[in-house]
N, C-alpha and C positions, 0 to 999 in steps of 0.2 A: 504494500500500500504506500509506503514511503517513497519508493522509486517512482511510482505512478504520479503521486502528488508533486514530487519535485519536477518531473518532466512536464506536467501540465502547468505548473507555476512558471517555469522557465520559458516555455513555448507559447503559452496562451495568456495566463494571468498577467504577467509582467508587461508583455507588449500591449495588452488591452488597456491596462491602467495607464501606461505611458502615453498611448495614443489618445485616450480620453482626456488626459491632462494637457496634451499639446494641441489638440484640435482647435481650441479657441484662439490660439496664437497663429494658426496656419492661414495663409492667404490663398486666393484663387490661383491655380497653377502649381500649388504645392503637391507633394506626393507622400503617401504613407507606404512604406515598403516593408513587408514582413519576410522573414527568412524561413522557407520551408525546407523540403528535402525531396529526393527521388521517392522517399517513402511517404510523401504527403498524399500520393494518389494510388499507392499500392501497399502491400504488406509482405513481410517475411516472418518466418517462424522465429520465436525466441526474442522478439523485440517489441512486445505488446505496448509497453509504456511509451517508447519512442514513437512508434507508428501511430498510436492513438493521439499523442500530443501533436505530431506533425499534421495529421488529418484535421485536428481541431484548429491548427494555425490557418489552414485554408478556409475553414468555416468562419473563423474570426475575420479574415480578409473579406470574404464574401458578404458578411454582415455589414462591414464598413462600406463596401461598395453600395449597398442598398441605402444605408444611413446617409451617405455623402452624395447621393445622386443629385445632380444639378448644382452642387456647390462649387464645382470647378477644382475640387481636390481629388486627385487620382489615387487609386489604391491598387497595389499589386503584391503578389507573393512570388519571390524568386526561389526557384527550386534547383539549387546547384546539383551537379552530378556527384558521384562518389568522391568524397574528399578525404584526404589523408588525416584521419583523426584516430584517437585511441579506440573508439567504438568500432570503426571499420577494421583497424588492424587486429583487434580481438576477434572479430567475426571471421577474418581471413585465417587467423591461427586456429580457430575452433572448427572451421569447415574447409576441408581440403579443396573443394570445388569452387569456393567463393572467389578466389582471385581470377579464375578463368571466367566465371560469371560476370564479374566486374569488367574485365577486359572486353568481353563480348557485348557489353551494354553501354560503353562510352566511346565516343568518336576517336579519342586519342589513345585508347587502350591502356590507360593508366589512371591512377588516382590523381585528383586535382590537388595542387599544393595549397 
């Protein structure tokens, strides 16, 4: 439960609170950019907290799209590819086929720096 709560706090609660606090200061032409993941739109085994949090990030962005409609404030969620992080390195170490899967699903056949 603590891992799920931490993931949701980092990926959804904190960005939501920050966005709500900053919106009154934003002008027409501004943008709110959330950071998602390749797992914002799909799922893998053994990463329920992360996948749930990243799916929720997209939901948060979509909610702001509706709330900000007509305001001139743009909203987006950037979903970078597989990035060289501790979580990805652990997944590669634990799953022999993970490195080949990643290479097969990214245009440069490597982890992003």
